[in-house]
gemmi code that builds the backbone of each chain (N, CA, C; Angstrom):
import gemmi

chains = {
    "A": [
        ("ASP", (-141.718, 102.791, -19.824), (-143.035, 102.040, -19.176), (-143.278, 102.940, -17.899)),
        ("THR", (-144.450, 103.289, -17.718), (-144.811, 104.181, -16.728), (-145.575, 103.516, -15.447)),
        ("GLY", (-145.761, 102.123, -15.524), (-146.337, 101.485, -14.496), (-147.878, 101.532, -14.639)),
        ("VAL", (-148.686, 100.746, -13.626), (-149.921, 100.800, -13.794), (-150.542, 102.223, -13.213)),
        ("SER", (-151.544, 102.647, -13.830), (-152.092, 104.042, -13.411), (-153.538, 103.813, -12.985)),
        ("GLN", (-154.039, 104.424, -12.053), (-155.437, 104.431, -11.830), (-155.861, 105.794, -11.542)),
        ("ASN", (-157.101, 105.998, -11.988), (-157.845, 107.288, -11.868), (-159.439, 107.161, -11.651)),
        ("PRO", (-160.031, 107.927, -10.668), (-159.181, 108.966, -9.719), (-158.365, 108.295, -8.658)),
        ("ARG", (-157.525, 109.195, -7.954), (-156.785, 108.478, -6.831), (-157.856, 108.511, -5.550)),
        ("HIS", (-158.695, 109.438, -5.430), (-159.704, 109.574, -4.437), (-160.949, 109.825, -4.955)),
        ("LYS", (-161.999, 109.410, -4.544), (-163.318, 109.537, -4.682), (-164.348, 109.593, -3.543)),
        ("ILE", (-164.946, 110.701, -3.419), (-165.994, 110.853, -2.327), (-167.362, 110.813, -2.843)),
        ("THR", (-168.276, 109.990, -2.445), (-169.642, 110.057, -3.045), (-170.597, 109.757, -1.985)),
        ("LYS", (-172.010, 110.180, -2.468), (-172.872, 109.933, -1.493), (-173.508, 108.642, -1.642)),
        ("ARG", (-173.990, 108.028, -0.722), (-174.789, 106.874, -0.788), (-175.807, 106.692, -1.893)),
        ("GLY", (-175.768, 105.782, -2.694), (-176.796, 105.773, -3.707), (-176.341, 106.233, -5.308)),
        ("GLN", (-175.343, 107.036, -5.047), (-174.707, 107.465, -6.439), (-173.923, 106.251, -7.070)),
        ("ASN", (-173.727, 106.434, -8.398), (-172.826, 105.503, -9.111), (-171.481, 106.144, -9.329)),
        ("VAL", (-170.272, 105.241, -9.363), (-169.104, 105.613, -9.469), (-168.452, 104.794, -10.455)),
        ("THR", (-167.379, 105.333, -11.240), (-166.587, 104.527, -12.083), (-165.031, 104.790, -11.990)),
        ("PHE", (-164.418, 103.732, -11.771), (-162.880, 103.905, -11.793), (-162.201, 103.382, -13.014)),
        ("ARG", (-161.030, 103.869, -13.199), (-160.194, 103.474, -14.369), (-158.897, 102.957, -14.104)),
        ("CYS", (-158.506, 101.985, -14.906), (-157.146, 101.363, -14.599), (-156.540, 101.173, -16.016)),
        ("ASP", (-155.287, 101.862, -15.959), (-154.480, 101.576, -17.393), (-153.252, 100.740, -16.870)),
        ("PRO", (-153.164, 99.500, -17.553), (-152.145, 98.571, -17.126), (-150.832, 98.927, -17.896)),
        ("ILE", (-149.850, 98.180, -17.424), (-148.558, 98.328, -18.235), (-148.771, 97.762, -19.556)),
        ("SER", (-148.250, 98.538, -20.680), (-148.440, 98.311, -21.942), (-148.004, 96.825, -22.367)),
        ("GLU", (-148.859, 96.156, -23.053), (-148.802, 94.948, -23.428), (-148.954, 93.852, -22.272)),
        ("HIS", (-149.304, 94.234, -21.248), (-149.717, 93.214, -20.054), (-151.280, 92.812, -20.505)),
        ("ASN", (-151.352, 91.441, -20.736), (-152.691, 91.097, -21.086), (-153.679, 90.780, -19.959)),
        ("ARG", (-153.152, 90.349, -18.842), (-153.751, 90.084, -17.562), (-154.107, 91.337, -16.798)),
        ("LEU", (-155.225, 91.498, -16.395), (-155.513, 92.436, -15.432), (-156.520, 92.078, -14.417)),
        ("TYR", (-156.216, 92.486, -13.041), (-156.935, 92.117, -11.940), (-157.457, 93.348, -11.170)),
        ("TRP", (-158.536, 93.160, -10.625), (-159.135, 94.189, -9.696), (-159.144, 93.468, -8.265)),
        ("TYR", (-158.808, 94.234, -7.341), (-158.793, 93.864, -6.018), (-159.511, 94.866, -5.055)),
        ("ARG", (-159.834, 94.685, -3.858), (-160.622, 95.477, -2.930), (-159.778, 95.368, -1.587)),
        ("GLN", (-159.386, 96.418, -0.981), (-158.556, 96.495, 0.247), (-159.395, 97.343, 1.181)),
        ("THR", (-159.794, 96.696, 2.277), (-160.661, 97.537, 3.307), (-159.626, 97.632, 4.474)),
        ("LEU", (-159.965, 98.577, 5.360), (-158.802, 99.086, 6.428), (-158.541, 97.791, 7.254)),
        ("GLY", (-157.143, 97.632, 7.381), (-156.757, 96.564, 8.209), (-156.779, 95.223, 7.549)),
        ("GLN", (-157.010, 95.135, 6.285), (-157.093, 93.792, 5.824), (-156.016, 93.758, 4.573)),
        ("GLY", (-155.764, 92.727, 4.006), (-154.994, 92.648, 2.724), (-155.984, 92.727, 1.701)),
        ("PRO", (-155.553, 92.940, 0.477), (-156.325, 93.109, -0.701), (-157.040, 91.760, -0.981)),
        ("GLU", (-158.297, 91.885, -1.587), (-159.060, 90.587, -1.824), (-159.547, 90.529, -3.207)),
        ("PHE", (-159.376, 89.605, -4.107), (-159.736, 89.452, -5.377), (-161.117, 89.836, -5.609)),
        ("LEU", (-161.328, 90.604, -6.808), (-162.644, 90.887, -7.255), (-162.870, 90.117, -8.634)),
        ("THR", (-161.914, 90.589, -9.636), (-162.360, 89.964, -11.067), (-161.005, 90.052, -11.858)),
        ("TYR", (-161.062, 89.246, -12.830), (-159.742, 88.986, -13.707), (-160.133, 89.131, -15.173)),
        ("PHE", (-159.306, 89.944, -15.949), (-159.486, 89.907, -17.396), (-158.246, 89.239, -18.060)),
        ("GLN", (-158.453, 88.432, -19.164), (-157.295, 88.084, -20.068), (-157.614, 88.553, -21.289)),
        ("ASN", (-156.787, 89.631, -21.668), (-157.316, 90.483, -22.983), (-158.518, 91.242, -22.624)),
        ("GLU", (-159.514, 91.089, -23.445), (-160.796, 91.726, -23.139), (-161.819, 90.912, -22.487)),
        ("ALA", (-161.438, 89.632, -22.383), (-162.514, 88.850, -21.762), (-162.281, 88.582, -20.130)),
        ("GLN", (-163.475, 88.815, -19.660), (-163.625, 88.825, -18.240), (-163.875, 87.268, -17.741)),
        ("LEU", (-162.832, 86.612, -17.234), (-162.812, 85.180, -16.960), (-163.204, 84.697, -15.804)),
        ("GLU", (-163.095, 85.495, -14.741), (-163.535, 85.033, -13.475), (-163.910, 86.318, -12.508)),
        ("LYS", (-165.055, 86.034, -11.817), (-165.451, 87.097, -10.709), (-165.667, 86.432, -9.510)),
        ("SER", (-165.178, 87.210, -8.430), (-165.418, 86.764, -7.116), (-166.785, 86.845, -6.592)),
        ("ARG", (-167.145, 86.016, -5.647), (-168.421, 86.326, -5.093), (-168.558, 87.463, -4.323)),
        ("LEU", (-167.458, 88.227, -4.072), (-167.470, 89.725, -3.543), (-168.094, 90.575, -4.385)),
        ("LEU", (-168.040, 90.288, -5.773), (-168.608, 91.211, -6.704), (-169.944, 91.011, -6.914)),
        ("SER", (-170.804, 91.942, -6.146), (-172.234, 91.720, -6.164), (-172.689, 92.335, -7.503)),
        ("ASP", (-174.188, 92.267, -7.709), (-174.559, 92.656, -8.880), (-174.574, 94.192, -9.095)),
        ("ARG", (-174.128, 94.831, -8.165), (-174.028, 96.504, -8.315), (-172.602, 96.765, -9.011)),
        ("PHE", (-171.776, 95.682, -9.030), (-170.485, 95.957, -9.690), (-170.255, 95.434, -10.984)),
        ("SER", (-169.938, 96.208, -11.929), (-169.631, 95.800, -13.337), (-168.136, 96.177, -13.728)),
        ("ALA", (-167.485, 95.290, -14.366), (-166.129, 95.607, -14.764), (-166.034, 95.345, -16.498)),
        ("GLU", (-165.251, 96.193, -17.000), (-165.142, 95.948, -18.548), (-163.681, 96.244, -18.896)),
        ("ARG", (-163.124, 95.718, -19.871), (-162.019, 96.052, -20.466), (-162.154, 95.887, -22.052)),
        ("PRO", (-162.796, 96.891, -22.669), (-163.267, 96.830, -24.018), (-162.369, 96.418, -25.175)),
        ("LYS", (-161.110, 96.980, -25.020), (-160.118, 96.737, -26.154), (-159.006, 95.927, -25.736)),
        ("GLY", (-159.056, 95.379, -24.520), (-158.074, 94.523, -23.968), (-156.930, 95.408, -23.484)),
        ("SER", (-157.182, 96.840, -23.337), (-156.073, 97.727, -22.785), (-156.445, 98.185, -21.382)),
        ("PHE", (-157.235, 99.431, -21.362), (-157.612, 99.841, -19.952), (-158.878, 99.191, -19.569)),
        ("SER", (-159.181, 99.215, -18.108), (-160.437, 98.654, -17.640), (-161.020, 99.734, -16.773)),
        ("THR", (-162.328, 99.553, -16.805), (-163.175, 100.345, -15.796), (-163.854, 99.515, -14.846)),
        ("LEU", (-164.118, 99.828, -13.625), (-164.919, 99.267, -12.537), (-166.018, 100.207, -12.258)),
        ("GLU", (-167.177, 99.831, -12.282), (-168.298, 100.728, -12.043), (-169.017, 100.009, -10.733)),
        ("ILE", (-169.491, 100.957, -9.908), (-170.212, 100.519, -8.741), (-171.515, 101.404, -8.705)),
        ("GLN", (-172.668, 100.727, -8.840), (-174.024, 101.374, -8.966), (-174.629, 101.352, -7.574)),
        ("ARG", (-175.366, 102.463, -7.254), (-176.093, 102.561, -6.041), (-175.185, 102.311, -4.720)),
        ("THR", (-174.086, 103.052, -4.635), (-172.981, 102.845, -3.841), (-173.711, 102.837, -2.274)),
        ("GLU", (-173.037, 101.922, -1.582), (-173.468, 101.710, -0.149), (-172.127, 102.044, 0.701)),
        ("GLN", (-172.260, 102.283, 1.941), (-171.228, 102.691, 2.995), (-170.160, 101.543, 3.025)),
        ("GLY", (-170.774, 100.364, 2.916), (-169.688, 99.138, 2.887), (-168.917, 99.114, 1.755)),
        ("ASP", (-169.089, 100.007, 0.695), (-168.406, 99.888, -0.555), (-167.100, 100.832, -0.264)),
        ("SER", (-167.084, 101.512, 0.839), (-165.804, 102.257, 1.119), (-164.649, 101.416, 1.192)),
        ("ALA", (-163.618, 101.674, 0.444), (-162.248, 100.802, 0.437), (-161.442, 101.344, -0.537)),
        ("MET", (-160.150, 100.812, -0.581), (-159.317, 101.170, -1.669), (-159.403, 99.879, -2.730)),
        ("TYR", (-159.600, 100.445, -4.008), (-159.738, 99.507, -5.154), (-158.528, 99.692, -5.973)),
        ("LEU", (-157.838, 98.433, -6.065), (-156.492, 98.242, -6.585), (-156.561, 97.600, -7.780)),
        ("CYS", (-155.748, 97.946, -8.886), (-155.659, 97.302, -10.106), (-154.408, 96.752, -10.231)),
        ("ALA", (-154.100, 95.557, -10.806), (-152.803, 95.118, -10.983), (-152.763, 94.391, -12.328)),
        ("SER", (-151.683, 94.197, -13.071), (-151.487, 93.557, -14.265), (-150.331, 92.763, -14.420)),
        ("SER", (-150.296, 91.800, -15.378), (-149.153, 90.991, -15.454), (-149.005, 90.628, -16.975)),
        ("SER", (-147.682, 90.316, -17.311), (-147.399, 90.096, -18.803), (-147.567, 88.631, -19.084)),
        ("PRO", (-147.689, 88.324, -20.468), (-147.721, 86.861, -20.919), (-146.317, 86.106, -20.579)),
        ("GLN", (-145.309, 86.870, -20.468), (-143.985, 86.422, -20.320), (-143.774, 85.799, -18.742)),
        ("ASP", (-144.579, 86.507, -17.916), (-144.416, 86.070, -16.370), (-145.867, 86.310, -15.844)),
        ("ILE", (-146.684, 85.399, -15.913), (-148.067, 85.501, -15.370), (-148.222, 85.493, -13.927)),
        ("TYR", (-147.207, 85.286, -13.252), (-147.117, 85.060, -11.690), (-146.659, 86.223, -11.114)),
        ("GLU", (-146.038, 87.391, -11.704), (-145.831, 88.661, -11.151), (-146.709, 89.723, -11.538)),
        ("GLN", (-147.449, 90.130, -10.592), (-148.448, 91.139, -10.747), (-147.861, 92.392, -10.223)),
        ("TYR", (-148.176, 93.412, -11.039), (-147.679, 95.006, -10.740), (-148.820, 95.757, -10.298)),
        ("PHE", (-148.820, 96.346, -9.291), (-150.038, 97.102, -8.811), (-150.015, 98.630, -9.134)),
        ("GLY", (-151.311, 99.030, -9.308), (-151.369, 100.767, -9.338), (-151.445, 101.285, -8.029)),
        ("PRO", (-151.593, 102.424, -7.883), (-151.723, 103.210, -6.566), (-153.013, 103.093, -6.009)),
        ("GLY", (-153.867, 102.662, -6.713), (-155.240, 102.472, -6.094), (-156.132, 103.787, -6.209)),
        ("THR", (-157.421, 103.360, -6.025), (-158.585, 104.447, -6.033), (-159.132, 104.295, -4.630)),
        ("ARG", (-159.093, 105.359, -3.764), (-159.796, 105.266, -2.496), (-161.137, 105.825, -2.481)),
        ("LEU", (-162.137, 104.904, -2.221), (-163.510, 105.358, -2.544), (-164.121, 105.667, -1.025)),
        ("THR", (-164.736, 106.753, -0.751), (-165.438, 107.054, 0.410), (-166.948, 107.274, 0.216)),
        ("VAL", (-167.779, 106.433, 0.863), (-169.252, 106.734, 0.537), (-169.767, 107.250, 1.899)),
        ("THR", (-170.398, 108.444, 1.719), (-170.881, 109.067, 3.011), (-172.419, 108.998, 3.083)),
    ],
    "B": [
        ("ALA", (-159.998, 75.938, -0.577), (-159.457, 77.331, -0.495), (-158.189, 77.534, 0.111)),
        ("GLN", (-157.480, 78.638, -0.159), (-156.182, 78.989, 0.419), (-156.362, 80.082, 1.500)),
        ("THR", (-155.664, 79.984, 2.556), (-155.647, 81.078, 3.490), (-154.155, 81.295, 3.741)),
        ("VAL", (-154.002, 82.614, 4.189), (-152.713, 83.183, 4.291), (-152.802, 83.873, 5.744)),
        ("THR", (-151.932, 83.575, 6.873), (-152.042, 84.075, 8.231), (-150.752, 84.824, 8.579)),
        ("GLN", (-150.873, 86.160, 9.030), (-149.899, 86.846, 9.376), (-150.079, 87.221, 10.911)),
        ("SER", (-149.453, 86.593, 11.871), (-149.757, 86.803, 13.290), (-149.375, 87.919, 13.933)),
        ("GLN", (-148.506, 88.687, 13.262), (-147.999, 89.896, 13.830), (-148.482, 91.167, 13.114)),
        ("PRO", (-149.649, 91.786, 13.914), (-150.106, 93.040, 13.220), (-149.165, 94.265, 13.086)),
        ("GLU", (-148.302, 94.229, 14.075), (-147.364, 95.364, 14.084), (-146.019, 95.002, 14.609)),
        ("MET", (-144.876, 95.554, 14.048), (-143.550, 95.177, 14.592), (-142.857, 96.515, 14.404)),
        ("SER", (-141.744, 96.552, 15.206), (-140.780, 97.660, 15.155), (-139.260, 97.110, 15.213)),
        ("VAL", (-138.410, 97.733, 14.672), (-136.980, 97.522, 14.648), (-136.178, 98.632, 14.497)),
        ("GLN", (-135.051, 98.639, 15.094), (-133.945, 99.701, 15.066), (-133.343, 99.746, 13.927)),
        ("GLU", (-132.990, 100.994, 13.354), (-132.325, 101.039, 12.135), (-130.910, 100.270, 12.106)),
        ("ALA", (-130.715, 99.597, 11.117), (-129.424, 98.803, 10.905), (-129.667, 97.361, 11.576)),
        ("GLU", (-130.808, 97.158, 12.355), (-130.975, 95.901, 12.955), (-131.687, 94.807, 11.973)),
        ("THR", (-131.854, 93.573, 12.372), (-132.616, 92.714, 11.567), (-133.860, 92.321, 12.162)),
        ("VAL", (-134.852, 92.004, 11.335), (-136.240, 91.848, 11.702), (-136.766, 90.605, 10.887)),
        ("THR", (-137.671, 89.710, 11.540), (-138.169, 88.624, 10.778), (-139.718, 88.685, 10.782)),
        ("LEU", (-140.432, 88.788, 9.851), (-141.964, 88.704, 9.751), (-142.352, 87.375, 9.483)),
        ("SER", (-143.443, 87.017, 10.110), (-143.918, 85.621, 10.166), (-145.103, 85.558, 9.046)),
        ("CYS", (-145.163, 84.297, 8.469), (-146.326, 84.058, 7.685), (-146.637, 82.595, 7.579)),
        ("THR", (-147.758, 82.109, 7.722), (-148.110, 80.819, 7.681), (-149.330, 80.702, 6.517)),
        ("TYR", (-149.254, 79.555, 5.899), (-150.490, 79.296, 4.792), (-151.069, 78.051, 4.964)),
        ("ASP", (-152.285, 77.921, 4.223), (-152.933, 76.577, 4.189), (-153.372, 76.334, 2.755)),
        ("THR", (-152.902, 75.207, 2.326), (-153.328, 74.775, 0.941), (-153.147, 73.454, 0.692)),
        ("SER", (-153.983, 72.786, -0.243), (-153.904, 71.471, -0.656), (-153.130, 71.293, -1.905)),
        ("GLU", (-152.792, 72.591, -2.485), (-151.893, 72.386, -3.649), (-150.421, 72.090, -3.587)),
        ("ASN", (-149.798, 71.497, -4.581), (-148.506, 71.183, -4.548), (-147.606, 72.100, -5.088)),
        ("ASN", (-147.985, 72.666, -6.167), (-147.325, 73.766, -6.866), (-147.979, 75.115, -6.683)),
        ("TYR", (-147.085, 75.992, -6.337), (-147.650, 77.417, -6.129), (-146.452, 78.345, -5.813)),
        ("TYR", (-146.825, 79.587, -5.614), (-145.860, 80.626, -5.487), (-146.150, 81.363, -4.147)),
        ("LEU", (-145.275, 81.906, -3.515), (-145.402, 82.786, -2.154), (-144.703, 83.902, -2.555)),
        ("PHE", (-145.175, 85.116, -1.961), (-144.673, 86.546, -2.311), (-144.606, 87.232, -0.942)),
        ("TRP", (-143.922, 88.149, -0.878), (-143.930, 89.189, 0.025), (-144.002, 90.689, -0.732)),
        ("TYR", (-145.048, 91.233, -0.460), (-145.271, 92.683, -0.911), (-145.182, 93.709, 0.196)),
        ("LYS", (-144.628, 94.924, -0.317), (-144.435, 96.144, 0.536), (-145.357, 97.107, 0.247)),
        ("GLN", (-146.132, 97.759, 1.037), (-147.095, 98.845, 0.762), (-146.654, 99.985, 1.691)),
        ("PRO", (-145.781, 100.861, 1.086), (-145.430, 102.164, 1.943), (-146.555, 102.942, 2.085)),
        ("PRO", (-146.549, 103.916, 3.136), (-147.697, 104.675, 3.443), (-148.069, 105.560, 2.142)),
        ("SER", (-149.342, 105.492, 1.898), (-149.815, 106.276, 0.611), (-149.072, 106.067, -0.624)),
        ("ARG", (-148.400, 104.855, -0.779), (-147.747, 104.539, -2.042), (-148.179, 103.228, -2.616)),
        ("GLN", (-147.946, 102.701, -3.684), (-148.390, 101.541, -4.248), (-147.541, 100.313, -3.795)),
        ("MET", (-148.279, 99.190, -3.936), (-147.840, 97.909, -3.485), (-146.659, 97.435, -4.446)),
        ("ILE", (-145.616, 97.187, -3.802), (-144.409, 96.524, -4.774), (-144.096, 95.199, -4.258)),
        ("LEU", (-143.605, 94.528, -5.193), (-143.118, 93.088, -4.916), (-141.665, 93.050, -4.341)),
        ("VAL", (-141.418, 92.530, -3.201), (-140.342, 92.321, -2.432), (-139.482, 91.226, -2.881)),
        ("ILE", (-140.197, 90.089, -2.786), (-139.360, 88.918, -2.960), (-140.537, 87.722, -3.314)),
        ("ARG", (-140.076, 86.694, -4.105), (-141.091, 85.563, -4.524), (-140.301, 84.285, -4.383)),
        ("GLN", (-141.071, 83.297, -4.165), (-140.518, 81.908, -3.837), (-141.346, 80.963, -4.598)),
        ("GLU", (-140.891, 80.207, -5.463), (-141.469, 79.000, -6.176), (-141.471, 77.809, -5.136)),
        ("ALA", (-142.515, 77.205, -4.934), (-142.833, 76.068, -4.076), (-141.866, 74.896, -4.322)),
        ("TYR", (-141.624, 74.683, -5.755), (-140.854, 73.517, -6.083), (-139.229, 73.801, -5.949)),
        ("LYS", (-138.881, 75.002, -5.560), (-137.511, 75.221, -5.287), (-137.265, 75.178, -3.805)),
        ("GLN", (-136.338, 74.397, -3.357), (-135.912, 74.185, -2.166), (-135.011, 75.258, -1.622)),
        ("GLN", (-134.209, 76.030, -2.304), (-133.413, 76.972, -1.953), (-134.175, 78.251, -1.645)),
        ("ASN", (-133.949, 78.774, -0.497), (-134.771, 80.202, -0.254), (-134.301, 81.251, -0.893)),
        ("ALA", (-135.271, 82.059, -1.404), (-135.123, 83.233, -2.320), (-134.365, 84.335, -1.386)),
        ("THR", (-133.473, 85.065, -2.069), (-132.920, 86.212, -1.318), (-132.873, 87.452, -2.554)),
        ("GLU", (-133.107, 88.672, -2.038), (-132.922, 89.776, -2.734), (-132.333, 90.934, -1.957)),
        ("ASN", (-130.975, 91.047, -1.967), (-130.242, 92.022, -1.410), (-130.449, 91.826, 0.091)),
        ("ARG", (-131.055, 92.677, 0.824), (-131.095, 92.775, 2.286), (-132.406, 91.831, 2.645)),
        ("PHE", (-133.176, 91.323, 1.652), (-134.334, 90.550, 1.969), (-134.159, 89.104, 1.631)),
        ("SER", (-134.521, 88.279, 2.601), (-134.419, 86.717, 2.245), (-135.719, 86.163, 2.969)),
        ("VAL", (-135.865, 84.927, 2.647), (-137.014, 84.118, 3.172), (-136.480, 82.901, 3.697)),
        ("ASN", (-137.408, 82.292, 4.653), (-137.076, 80.974, 5.219), (-138.512, 80.266, 4.928)),
        ("PHE", (-138.319, 79.474, 3.819), (-139.558, 78.792, 3.317), (-139.521, 77.380, 3.806)),
        ("GLN", (-140.413, 76.864, 4.592), (-140.550, 75.658, 5.179), (-141.858, 75.016, 4.520)),
        ("LYS", (-141.706, 74.161, 3.497), (-142.759, 73.692, 2.740), (-143.829, 72.794, 3.523)),
        ("ALA", (-143.029, 71.959, 4.303), (-143.848, 70.849, 5.105), (-144.671, 71.649, 6.328)),
        ("ALA", (-144.033, 72.590, 6.886), (-144.637, 73.405, 7.933), (-145.482, 74.487, 7.389)),
        ("LYS", (-145.582, 74.737, 5.966), (-146.353, 75.713, 5.476), (-146.124, 77.206, 6.170)),
        ("SER", (-144.861, 77.321, 6.118), (-144.280, 78.576, 6.773), (-143.376, 79.358, 5.843)),
        ("PHE", (-143.541, 80.659, 5.803), (-142.813, 81.469, 4.786), (-142.362, 82.885, 5.406)),
        ("SER", (-141.321, 82.956, 6.224), (-140.914, 84.155, 6.971), (-140.163, 85.077, 6.040)),
        ("LEU", (-140.150, 86.327, 6.368), (-139.264, 87.247, 5.669), (-138.273, 87.905, 6.653)),
        ("LYS", (-136.991, 87.756, 6.201), (-135.931, 88.566, 7.076), (-135.439, 89.739, 6.518)),
        ("ILE", (-135.537, 90.869, 7.113), (-134.861, 92.131, 6.458), (-133.602, 92.228, 7.462)),
        ("SER", (-132.490, 92.452, 6.697), (-131.340, 92.713, 7.418), (-130.973, 94.094, 7.204)),
        ("ASP", (-130.092, 94.719, 7.974), (-129.616, 96.117, 7.950), (-130.823, 97.014, 7.675)),
        ("SER", (-132.002, 96.853, 8.607), (-133.109, 97.574, 8.336), (-132.813, 99.100, 8.081)),
        ("GLN", (-133.471, 99.861, 7.196), (-133.515, 101.154, 6.704), (-134.810, 101.827, 6.984)),
        ("LEU", (-134.792, 103.209, 7.296), (-136.028, 103.935, 7.429), (-137.059, 103.777, 6.172)),
        ("GLY", (-136.506, 103.595, 5.009), (-137.395, 103.444, 4.045), (-138.065, 102.070, 3.835)),
        ("ASP", (-137.770, 101.113, 4.835), (-138.371, 99.793, 4.886), (-139.655, 100.031, 5.672)),
        ("THR", (-139.892, 101.148, 6.428), (-141.216, 101.241, 6.965), (-142.449, 101.121, 6.002)),
        ("ALA", (-143.232, 100.370, 6.368), (-144.425, 99.963, 5.367), (-145.297, 98.913, 5.949)),
        ("MET", (-146.300, 98.706, 5.289), (-147.033, 97.269, 5.512), (-146.458, 96.280, 4.634)),
        ("TYR", (-146.297, 95.018, 5.212), (-145.796, 93.937, 4.417), (-146.858, 92.895, 4.518)),
        ("PHE", (-147.142, 92.405, 3.274), (-148.246, 91.557, 3.027), (-147.420, 90.184, 2.371)),
        ("CYS", (-147.834, 88.977, 3.101), (-147.495, 87.720, 2.554), (-148.590, 87.301, 1.592)),
        ("ALA", (-148.416, 86.706, 0.555), (-149.468, 86.351, -0.342), (-149.071, 84.906, -1.079)),
        ("PHE", (-150.151, 84.427, -1.562), (-150.206, 82.827, -2.060), (-150.673, 83.023, -3.535)),
        ("MET", (-150.097, 82.240, -4.386), (-150.631, 82.094, -5.764), (-150.514, 80.845, -6.157)),
        ("LYS", (-151.572, 80.187, -6.720), (-151.558, 78.816, -7.321), (-150.709, 78.804, -8.583)),
        ("HIS", (-150.174, 77.829, -8.871), (-149.415, 77.664, -10.194), (-150.182, 77.033, -11.202)),
        ("GLU", (-150.833, 77.899, -11.986), (-151.750, 77.354, -12.991), (-151.691, 78.310, -14.218)),
        ("ALA", (-152.337, 77.809, -15.341), (-152.119, 78.631, -16.551), (-153.213, 79.652, -16.549)),
        ("GLY", (-154.325, 79.383, -15.882), (-155.589, 80.319, -15.874), (-155.566, 81.407, -15.063)),
        ("ASN", (-156.601, 81.655, -14.363), (-156.688, 82.743, -13.376), (-155.703, 82.553, -12.218)),
        ("THR", (-154.865, 83.472, -12.097), (-153.982, 83.448, -10.999), (-154.041, 84.600, -9.940)),
        ("PRO", (-155.230, 84.781, -9.194), (-155.267, 85.672, -8.278), (-154.351, 85.647, -6.988)),
        ("LEU", (-153.913, 86.606, -6.415), (-153.166, 86.600, -5.250), (-154.141, 86.406, -4.030)),
        ("VAL", (-153.754, 85.641, -3.098), (-154.482, 85.556, -1.943), (-153.554, 86.092, -0.753)),
        ("PHE", (-153.975, 87.183, -0.110), (-153.116, 87.939, 0.986), (-153.404, 87.636, 2.260)),
        ("GLY", (-152.492, 87.833, 3.199), (-152.603, 87.813, 4.509), (-153.144, 89.302, 4.954)),
        ("LYS", (-153.367, 89.562, 6.238), (-153.850, 90.806, 6.634), (-152.670, 91.759, 6.895)),
        ("GLY", (-151.435, 91.314, 6.839), (-150.489, 92.355, 6.863), (-149.889, 92.550, 8.192)),
        ("THR", (-148.538, 93.002, 7.974), (-147.759, 93.209, 9.414), (-147.155, 94.803, 8.994)),
        ("ARG", (-147.502, 95.643, 10.056), (-147.056, 97.097, 9.924), (-145.800, 97.133, 10.469)),
        ("LEU", (-144.743, 97.480, 9.672), (-143.203, 97.524, 10.278), (-142.863, 98.959, 10.302)),
        ("SER", (-142.416, 99.205, 11.468), (-141.802, 100.606, 11.766), (-140.300, 100.484, 12.053)),
        ("VAL", (-139.498, 101.189, 11.266), (-138.214, 101.214, 11.445), (-137.760, 102.570, 12.151)),
        ("ILE", (-137.194, 102.405, 13.341), (-136.847, 103.485, 14.105), (-135.419, 103.860, 14.174)),
        ("ALA", (-135.204, 105.319, 14.098), (-133.874, 105.807, 13.838), (-133.120, 105.671, 15.160)),
    ],
}
model = gemmi.Model(1)
for chain_id, residues in chains.items():
    chain = gemmi.Chain(chain_id)
    for i, (resn, *xyz) in enumerate(residues, 1):
        res = gemmi.Residue()
        res.name, res.seqid = resn, gemmi.SeqId(i, " ")
        for name, pos in zip(("N", "CA", "C"), xyz):
            atom = gemmi.Atom()
            atom.name, atom.element = name, gemmi.Element(name[0])
            atom.pos, atom.b_iso = gemmi.Position(*pos), 0.0
            res.add_atom(atom)
        chain.add_residue(res)
    model.add_chain(chain)
structure = gemmi.Structure()
structure.add_model(model)
structure.setup_entities()
């Protein structure tokens, strides 16, 4: 078991560009979460998948954000028309059916919008 | 809505000493979980300890223990025999006990520095 992985680890983009991040959860973890962490703050919930179904989205997830988990394994988070306010660390976490209350986090993708 | 408050933005402790990090939370739920997560510099967040609200006994994990006061909605973390590797951001987090979506609600964190 290699843990939760995220790619890329760092992304620098210009305002107005689209970016996509990938998260690979721990094998057989059916729940997957995306969080956003800005400087000096704790992570904030963005969205949640159970298998391939996106079951909840935070009000923080504007229309420019979209997330998918097409086969119930890896997930992608896309941000369209990036803004400077999107600069943050984007964290992915997963949990297993046997213990839905323990979330394992990936290393995150740090996005910088210039 | 649940909120988690960590009132100590930064703390420091001498190596081998004991330090306590504070956390309070607000909720109308009766069943929930509380967690302390550690985020070392440039490394991923890992779970330190967790407490089920229905359990009166405080959780312990080696050098880490909690003081859970349900009525006061307080959940502090005690680190004994502090080590240099304990240097990190520590986040207190809340999770409702339910079968559906169980996102974590985090505090703003406490930056702990262990000094040699």
